[in-house]
C-alpha positions as CSV (number, residue, x, y, z in Angstrom):
1,M,83.2,97.0,229.3
2,T,83.1,93.2,228.7
3,T,81.3,92.7,232.4
4,I,78.9,95.7,231.1
5,A,78.1,94.2,228.0
6,T,77.5,90.4,229.8
7,E,75.1,92.1,232.3
8,S,73.4,94.2,229.5
9,R,72.7,91.1,227.4
10,S,71.4,89.5,230.7
11,L,69.0,92.1,231.6
12,L,67.5,92.4,227.7
13,S,67.2,88.3,227.7
14,L,65.4,88.7,231.2
15,L,63.0,91.7,230.1
16,A,62.2,89.8,226.7
17,W,61.3,86.9,228.2
18,L,59.3,87.9,230.7
19,S,57.6,90.7,228.6
20,P,53.9,90.1,227.9
21,A,55.2,89.9,224.3
22,F,56.7,86.8,224.8
23,P,54.4,84.1,223.3
24,V,53.5,82.1,226.3
25,G,49.7,83.1,225.9
26,G,49.5,84.2,229.6
27,F,46.7,86.8,228.4
28,A,44.7,83.6,228.3
29,Y,44.6,82.8,231.7
30,S,43.6,84.2,234.9
31,H,44.7,81.9,237.6
32,G,41.3,81.6,238.8
33,L,40.6,85.4,239.1
34,E,37.6,85.2,236.6
35,W,35.8,82.9,239.2
36,A,36.6,85.1,242.2
37,I,35.1,88.5,240.2
38,E,32.1,86.6,239.1
39,A,31.7,85.4,242.9
40,G,32.0,89.1,244.1
41,D,35.6,88.7,246.2
42,I,37.0,91.0,244.1
43,R,34.8,94.1,243.0
44,D,37.8,96.9,243.2
45,G,41.2,97.8,243.3
46,A,41.2,97.4,247.2
47,T,40.0,93.6,247.1
48,L,42.1,92.9,244.1
49,R,45.1,94.2,245.9
50,E,43.9,91.9,248.8
51,W,43.7,89.2,246.9
52,L,47.0,89.1,244.9
53,L,48.7,89.8,248.5
54,D,47.5,86.8,249.5
55,V,48.1,84.6,246.2
56,L,51.7,86.1,246.4
57,L,53.1,85.7,249.9
58,H,51.0,82.3,250.7
59,G,50.2,81.0,247.3
60,S,51.3,80.4,243.7
61,G,53.7,83.4,243.9
62,R,55.8,82.0,246.9
63,T,55.5,78.2,245.3
64,D,56.8,79.6,241.7
65,A,59.8,81.8,243.2
66,I,61.0,78.5,245.0
67,L,60.3,76.6,242.2
68,L,62.2,78.9,240.0
69,R,65.4,79.3,242.2
70,A,65.5,75.5,242.8
71,A,65.4,75.2,239.0
72,Y,67.8,77.9,238.7
73,R,70.2,76.2,240.9
74,S,69.9,72.8,239.2
75,C,70.0,74.3,235.9
76,N,72.7,71.9,234.6
77,D,71.6,68.8,236.4
78,L,69.0,66.7,234.5
79,D,67.8,64.5,237.2
80,A,67.6,67.4,240.0
81,L,65.7,69.0,237.4
82,V,63.2,66.3,236.9
83,V,62.9,66.2,241.0
84,V,61.7,69.8,240.7
85,A,59.0,70.0,237.7
86,E,57.8,66.7,239.6
87,T,57.5,68.2,243.0
88,G,55.9,71.6,241.1
89,L,53.6,69.7,239.3
90,A,52.7,67.8,242.6
91,S,52.3,71.1,244.1
92,V,49.3,72.3,241.8
93,A,46.0,72.4,243.5
94,A,43.5,72.2,240.2
95,R,43.4,70.5,236.7
96,E,43.5,74.1,234.9
97,R,46.2,75.4,237.0
98,R,48.1,72.2,236.2
99,E,47.5,73.0,232.4
100,E,48.5,76.7,232.5
101,T,52.0,76.2,233.9
102,L,52.3,73.4,231.2
103,N,51.2,74.6,228.4
104,Q,53.1,78.1,229.4
105,G,56.2,76.1,230.1
106,R,56.1,74.4,226.7
107,A,55.8,77.9,224.9
108,F,58.3,79.4,226.5
109,A,60.6,76.5,225.7
110,L,59.6,76.8,221.9
111,G,60.3,80.7,222.2
112,M,63.5,80.1,223.5
113,A,64.4,78.8,220.0
114,A,65.6,82.4,219.3
115,W,68.3,82.0,222.0
116,G,69.6,78.9,221.2
117,G,66.8,76.4,222.4
118,L,65.7,75.1,225.8
119,D,66.2,71.6,227.2
120,G,65.0,69.8,230.3
121,P,62.0,68.0,231.7
122,E,59.8,66.5,229.2
123,E,57.3,68.1,231.5
124,M,58.3,71.9,232.8
125,P,56.4,74.0,235.0
126,Y,56.6,77.6,233.8
127,P,58.6,78.7,236.4
128,V,60.7,75.9,236.2
129,A,61.5,76.6,232.5
130,V,62.2,80.5,233.3
131,G,64.8,79.0,236.2
132,I,66.6,77.0,234.0
133,A,66.8,79.7,231.0
134,C,68.4,82.3,233.6
135,G,70.8,79.9,235.3
136,R,72.2,78.8,232.1
137,R,72.6,82.4,230.8
138,G,73.8,84.1,233.6
139,V,70.9,85.8,234.8
140,P,71.3,87.4,238.3
141,E,69.0,84.6,240.6
142,D,67.4,87.2,242.6
143,D,66.8,89.5,239.5
144,A,64.9,86.4,237.7
145,V,62.8,85.9,241.0
146,L,62.1,89.7,241.1
147,A,61.1,90.2,237.6
148,W,59.0,86.7,237.7
149,L,56.9,87.8,240.4
150,Q,56.6,91.4,238.9
151,A,55.2,89.8,235.8
152,F,53.1,87.0,237.8
153,A,51.5,90.1,239.6
154,A,51.2,92.4,236.5
155,N,49.2,89.7,234.4
156,L,47.0,89.0,236.8
157,I,45.9,92.5,237.3
158,S,45.5,93.0,233.4
159,A,43.1,90.3,233.8
160,A,40.9,91.9,236.6
161,V,41.5,95.4,234.5
162,R,39.5,93.6,231.8
163,L,37.0,91.4,233.8
164,V,35.9,93.5,236.8
165,P,36.5,96.1,234.9
166,L,39.2,98.4,236.3
167,G,40.8,101.4,234.6
168,Q,44.3,101.2,233.7
169,S,45.6,103.7,236.0
170,V,43.7,101.4,239.4
171,G,45.7,98.3,237.8
172,L,48.9,100.6,238.3
173,L,48.2,101.8,241.5
174,V,47.3,97.8,242.4
175,L,51.0,97.1,240.9
176,A,52.7,100.0,242.7
177,A,51.6,99.1,245.8
178,L,52.9,95.2,245.6
179,E,56.3,96.1,244.9
180,P,57.3,96.0,248.4
181,V,55.7,92.8,248.8
182,I,57.3,91.5,245.6
183,V,60.6,92.6,247.3
184,R,60.1,91.0,250.7
185,L,59.1,87.6,249.1
186,A,61.8,87.5,246.6
187,A,64.2,88.0,249.8
188,E,62.3,85.3,252.1
189,T,62.4,82.8,249.4
190,R,66.5,83.2,248.9
191,S,66.9,80.2,251.5
192,A,64.4,78.4,250.9
193,T,64.3,74.8,249.3
194,L,61.7,72.5,247.7
195,D,60.9,71.4,251.3
196,D,59.3,74.8,251.8
197,L,57.1,74.3,249.4
198,G,53.4,74.7,251.0
199,G,50.6,77.4,250.7
200,C,47.6,78.2,252.3
201,A,45.4,80.6,249.9
202,F,42.6,78.2,250.2
203,R,40.3,80.9,248.7
204,S,42.5,80.8,245.6
205,D,42.9,77.5,245.1
206,L,39.0,76.8,245.3
207,A,38.5,79.8,242.8
208,A,40.7,77.6,240.6
209,M,38.7,74.5,240.8
210,R,35.4,76.2,240.6
211,H,36.7,78.0,237.4
212,E,36.8,74.5,235.7
213,T,32.8,74.2,235.7
214,Q,32.0,78.1,235.4
215,Y,29.1,78.5,233.1
216,T,30.7,81.8,231.2
217,R,34.3,82.2,230.7
218,L,36.9,84.2,229.0
219,F,39.8,82.8,230.3
220,R,41.2,79.0,230.1
221,S,41.8,79.2,233.8
């Protein structure tokens, strides 16, 4: 009974932390999608799915999964966490993406006051903050990575639904189609270390940079 209760508490915490209702302000960020939509790269469900596929497997999705795992495994070692956080910030390709991950990391740490607080490096990228929280509170590592990647994809789909615009049904079809990709990526990053960081989602990185000077904007990134 005690084991079931502990596992249930961990699951409830994970669901709360990565819920759209958790106050990290994710709704304000498009991760460069806003420019990609204006440029015509994303026009419908099919093009959105292809964009997110690249971002997950070859861009920020993969990077964030590795950072989350590294922070999880070093959750009680502040010196190691500083290295993880600094490496994560060094891997960010654009100014707005840096602000996106830091602002959400700070907001997540503030929200964690309801769970007893979250201390760590002064500047914590969002996946690092989540990794620390999950590691210290006994959330299974693989569950944390799967939930992170699903929440990441869902947030970008939500932005595309508003911007393209797409219907909610199309957005759900895209999210469902990405499930095998998310499972595959979680498995592939299980043995990864900080030395494995790196990506080649260049169009996504360019979109983030060009969004900084986009004339009409609804999102912060």
